Biotite code that builds the C-alpha atoms (Angstrom):
import biotite.structure as struc

atoms = struc.array([
    struc.Atom([97.423, 174.969, 37.449], chain_id="A", res_id=1, res_name="MET", atom_name="CA", element="C"),
    struc.Atom([100.920, 173.695, 38.178], chain_id="A", res_id=2, res_name="ALA", atom_name="CA", element="C"),
    struc.Atom([103.304, 175.516, 40.479], chain_id="A", res_id=3, res_name="ASP", atom_name="CA", element="C"),
    struc.Atom([106.049, 176.126, 37.924], chain_id="A", res_id=4, res_name="ASP", atom_name="CA", element="C"),
    struc.Atom([105.084, 176.191, 34.263], chain_id="A", res_id=5, res_name="ILE", atom_name="CA", element="C"),
    struc.Atom([108.744, 176.853, 33.376], chain_id="A", res_id=6, res_name="THR", atom_name="CA", element="C"),
    struc.Atom([110.086, 173.631, 34.952], chain_id="A", res_id=7, res_name="ALA", atom_name="CA", element="C"),
    struc.Atom([110.795, 172.020, 31.558], chain_id="A", res_id=8, res_name="ASN", atom_name="CA", element="C"),
    struc.Atom([111.936, 175.153, 29.730], chain_id="A", res_id=9, res_name="ASP", atom_name="CA", element="C"),
    struc.Atom([115.611, 174.094, 29.897], chain_id="A", res_id=10, res_name="HIS", atom_name="CA", element="C"),
    struc.Atom([115.037, 170.941, 27.800], chain_id="A", res_id=11, res_name="ARG", atom_name="CA", element="C"),
    struc.Atom([116.113, 171.140, 24.153], chain_id="A", res_id=12, res_name="SER", atom_name="CA", element="C"),
    struc.Atom([115.624, 169.146, 20.958], chain_id="A", res_id=13, res_name="ARG", atom_name="CA", element="C"),
    struc.Atom([115.607, 169.611, 17.196], chain_id="A", res_id=14, res_name="ARG", atom_name="CA", element="C"),
    struc.Atom([112.457, 171.290, 15.882], chain_id="A", res_id=15, res_name="CYS", atom_name="CA", element="C"),
    struc.Atom([111.080, 169.566, 12.773], chain_id="A", res_id=16, res_name="PRO", atom_name="CA", element="C"),
    struc.Atom([109.479, 172.823, 11.639], chain_id="A", res_id=17, res_name="ILE", atom_name="CA", element="C"),
    struc.Atom([112.388, 175.222, 12.178], chain_id="A", res_id=18, res_name="LEU", atom_name="CA", element="C"),
    struc.Atom([115.143, 172.694, 11.499], chain_id="A", res_id=19, res_name="GLY", atom_name="CA", element="C"),
    struc.Atom([117.412, 173.523, 14.440], chain_id="A", res_id=20, res_name="HIS", atom_name="CA", element="C"),
    struc.Atom([117.662, 172.949, 18.196], chain_id="A", res_id=21, res_name="ASP", atom_name="CA", element="C"),
    struc.Atom([115.258, 174.858, 20.391], chain_id="A", res_id=22, res_name="ILE", atom_name="CA", element="C"),
    struc.Atom([114.309, 174.831, 24.045], chain_id="A", res_id=23, res_name="ARG", atom_name="CA", element="C"),
    struc.Atom([110.918, 173.757, 25.341], chain_id="A", res_id=24, res_name="PHE", atom_name="CA", element="C"),
    struc.Atom([110.339, 177.355, 26.426], chain_id="A", res_id=25, res_name="SER", atom_name="CA", element="C"),
    struc.Atom([110.036, 178.304, 22.748], chain_id="A", res_id=26, res_name="TYR", atom_name="CA", element="C"),
    struc.Atom([107.528, 175.503, 22.053], chain_id="A", res_id=27, res_name="CYS", atom_name="CA", element="C"),
    struc.Atom([105.551, 176.524, 25.113], chain_id="A", res_id=28, res_name="ARG", atom_name="CA", element="C"),
    struc.Atom([105.108, 180.078, 23.809], chain_id="A", res_id=29, res_name="GLN", atom_name="CA", element="C"),
    struc.Atom([105.990, 180.358, 20.108], chain_id="A", res_id=30, res_name="PRO", atom_name="CA", element="C"),
    struc.Atom([104.921, 183.978, 19.716], chain_id="A", res_id=31, res_name="GLY", atom_name="CA", element="C"),
    struc.Atom([101.453, 183.276, 21.112], chain_id="A", res_id=32, res_name="ARG", atom_name="CA", element="C"),
    struc.Atom([99.886, 182.324, 24.438], chain_id="A", res_id=33, res_name="LEU", atom_name="CA", element="C"),
    struc.Atom([99.373, 178.619, 23.710], chain_id="A", res_id=34, res_name="LEU", atom_name="CA", element="C"),
    struc.Atom([102.059, 176.030, 22.967], chain_id="A", res_id=35, res_name="PRO", atom_name="CA", element="C"),
    struc.Atom([102.861, 174.904, 19.449], chain_id="A", res_id=36, res_name="CYS", atom_name="CA", element="C"),
    struc.Atom([100.287, 172.467, 18.092], chain_id="A", res_id=37, res_name="GLY", atom_name="CA", element="C"),
    struc.Atom([103.005, 169.845, 17.625], chain_id="A", res_id=38, res_name="ARG", atom_name="CA", element="C"),
    struc.Atom([104.266, 170.023, 21.209], chain_id="A", res_id=39, res_name="VAL", atom_name="CA", element="C"),
    struc.Atom([102.866, 166.581, 22.028], chain_id="A", res_id=40, res_name="GLY", atom_name="CA", element="C"),
    struc.Atom([104.443, 164.962, 18.967], chain_id="A", res_id=41, res_name="ASP", atom_name="CA", element="C"),
    struc.Atom([107.838, 166.464, 19.636], chain_id="A", res_id=42, res_name="CYS", atom_name="CA", element="C"),
    struc.Atom([108.285, 166.175, 23.407], chain_id="A", res_id=43, res_name="TRP", atom_name="CA", element="C"),
    struc.Atom([106.547, 162.945, 24.460], chain_id="A", res_id=44, res_name="TRP", atom_name="CA", element="C"),
    struc.Atom([109.825, 161.014, 24.585], chain_id="A", res_id=45, res_name="GLU", atom_name="CA", element="C"),
    struc.Atom([111.524, 163.496, 26.901], chain_id="A", res_id=46, res_name="MET", atom_name="CA", element="C"),
    struc.Atom([108.804, 163.966, 29.535], chain_id="A", res_id=47, res_name="PHE", atom_name="CA", element="C"),
    struc.Atom([105.060, 163.520, 30.046], chain_id="A", res_id=48, res_name="ASP", atom_name="CA", element="C"),
    struc.Atom([104.089, 166.549, 27.997], chain_id="A", res_id=49, res_name="VAL", atom_name="CA", element="C"),
    struc.Atom([100.377, 165.680, 27.956], chain_id="A", res_id=50, res_name="GLU", atom_name="CA", element="C"),
    struc.Atom([100.245, 165.725, 31.762], chain_id="A", res_id=51, res_name="SER", atom_name="CA", element="C"),
    struc.Atom([102.154, 169.003, 31.701], chain_id="A", res_id=52, res_name="PHE", atom_name="CA", element="C"),
    struc.Atom([99.575, 170.515, 29.336], chain_id="A", res_id=53, res_name="ILE", atom_name="CA", element="C"),
    struc.Atom([96.627, 169.219, 31.361], chain_id="A", res_id=54, res_name="ARG", atom_name="CA", element="C"),
    struc.Atom([98.150, 170.584, 34.592], chain_id="A", res_id=55, res_name="ALA", atom_name="CA", element="C"),
    struc.Atom([98.928, 174.057, 33.235], chain_id="A", res_id=56, res_name="ASN", atom_name="CA", element="C"),
    struc.Atom([96.079, 174.955, 30.876], chain_id="A", res_id=57, res_name="TYR", atom_name="CA", element="C"),
    struc.Atom([92.295, 175.121, 31.016], chain_id="A", res_id=58, res_name="THR", atom_name="CA", element="C"),
    struc.Atom([90.159, 172.364, 29.493], chain_id="A", res_id=59, res_name="ASP", atom_name="CA", element="C"),
    struc.Atom([89.406, 174.538, 26.444], chain_id="A", res_id=60, res_name="GLU", atom_name="CA", element="C"),
    struc.Atom([93.091, 175.349, 25.961], chain_id="A", res_id=61, res_name="GLN", atom_name="CA", element="C"),
    struc.Atom([93.972, 171.644, 26.279], chain_id="A", res_id=62, res_name="VAL", atom_name="CA", element="C"),
    struc.Atom([91.477, 170.849, 23.505], chain_id="A", res_id=63, res_name="ARG", atom_name="CA", element="C"),
    struc.Atom([93.041, 173.533, 21.297], chain_id="A", res_id=64, res_name="GLN", atom_name="CA", element="C"),
    struc.Atom([96.602, 172.396, 21.971], chain_id="A", res_id=65, res_name="ILE", atom_name="CA", element="C"),
    struc.Atom([96.008, 168.663, 21.572], chain_id="A", res_id=66, res_name="LEU", atom_name="CA", element="C"),
    struc.Atom([93.581, 168.817, 18.648], chain_id="A", res_id=67, res_name="SER", atom_name="CA", element="C"),
    struc.Atom([94.833, 167.576, 15.296], chain_id="A", res_id=68, res_name="ALA", atom_name="CA", element="C"),
    struc.Atom([96.258, 170.378, 13.161], chain_id="A", res_id=69, res_name="PRO", atom_name="CA", element="C"),
    struc.Atom([94.414, 171.451, 10.032], chain_id="A", res_id=70, res_name="LYS", atom_name="CA", element="C"),
    struc.Atom([95.661, 170.014, 6.757], chain_id="A", res_id=71, res_name="PRO", atom_name="CA", element="C"),
    struc.Atom([98.107, 172.404, 5.081], chain_id="A", res_id=72, res_name="LYS", atom_name="CA", element="C"),
    struc.Atom([95.867, 172.822, 2.034], chain_id="A", res_id=73, res_name="VAL", atom_name="CA", element="C"),
    struc.Atom([92.980, 173.973, 4.230], chain_id="A", res_id=74, res_name="LEU", atom_name="CA", element="C"),
    struc.Atom([95.261, 176.409, 6.068], chain_id="A", res_id=75, res_name="SER", atom_name="CA", element="C"),
    struc.Atom([96.502, 177.827, 2.750], chain_id="A", res_id=76, res_name="LEU", atom_name="CA", element="C"),
    struc.Atom([92.955, 178.276, 1.458], chain_id="A", res_id=77, res_name="ILE", atom_name="CA", element="C"),
    struc.Atom([91.988, 180.104, 4.656], chain_id="A", res_id=78, res_name="GLU", atom_name="CA", element="C"),
    struc.Atom([95.030, 182.388, 4.373], chain_id="A", res_id=79, res_name="LEU", atom_name="CA", element="C"),
    struc.Atom([94.179, 183.194, 0.738], chain_id="A", res_id=80, res_name="ILE", atom_name="CA", element="C"),
    struc.Atom([90.587, 184.012, 1.700], chain_id="A", res_id=81, res_name="GLN", atom_name="CA", element="C"),
    struc.Atom([91.768, 186.261, 4.543], chain_id="A", res_id=82, res_name="GLN", atom_name="CA", element="C"),
    struc.Atom([94.143, 188.088, 2.183], chain_id="A", res_id=83, res_name="ALA", atom_name="CA", element="C"),
    struc.Atom([91.378, 188.595, -0.370], chain_id="A", res_id=84, res_name="ARG", atom_name="CA", element="C"),
    struc.Atom([89.017, 189.932, 2.278], chain_id="A", res_id=85, res_name="GLN", atom_name="CA", element="C"),
    struc.Atom([91.685, 192.295, 3.583], chain_id="A", res_id=86, res_name="ALA", atom_name="CA", element="C"),
    struc.Atom([92.339, 193.503, 0.021], chain_id="A", res_id=87, res_name="GLY", atom_name="CA", element="C"),
    struc.Atom([88.649, 194.113, -0.583], chain_id="A", res_id=88, res_name="GLN", atom_name="CA", element="C"),
    struc.Atom([88.329, 196.108, 2.640], chain_id="A", res_id=89, res_name="LYS", atom_name="CA", element="C"),
    struc.Atom([91.368, 198.179, 1.638], chain_id="A", res_id=90, res_name="LYS", atom_name="CA", element="C"),
    struc.Atom([89.838, 199.005, -1.751], chain_id="A", res_id=91, res_name="ASP", atom_name="CA", element="C"),
    struc.Atom([86.632, 200.376, -0.206], chain_id="A", res_id=92, res_name="ARG", atom_name="CA", element="C"),
])
């Protein structure tokens, strides 16, 4: 693990998902323990983000972070199924 995981937190850029400027610190921990799945696509021009990820996360976490995101349709279907299951459990 690297000495200072926050070394790039000051960097900022426009987020294609949120539509406004954000700091790398947000991408590194967007409400969860692992970085945003698009961190490599967004930050590669500003610094060696892949090396940063490999230096600061376990091999399994690196696979999760750098793996291709699910297609939106698949994600929507999974969310619908989860909502249905939650509704069925509630009705019991």
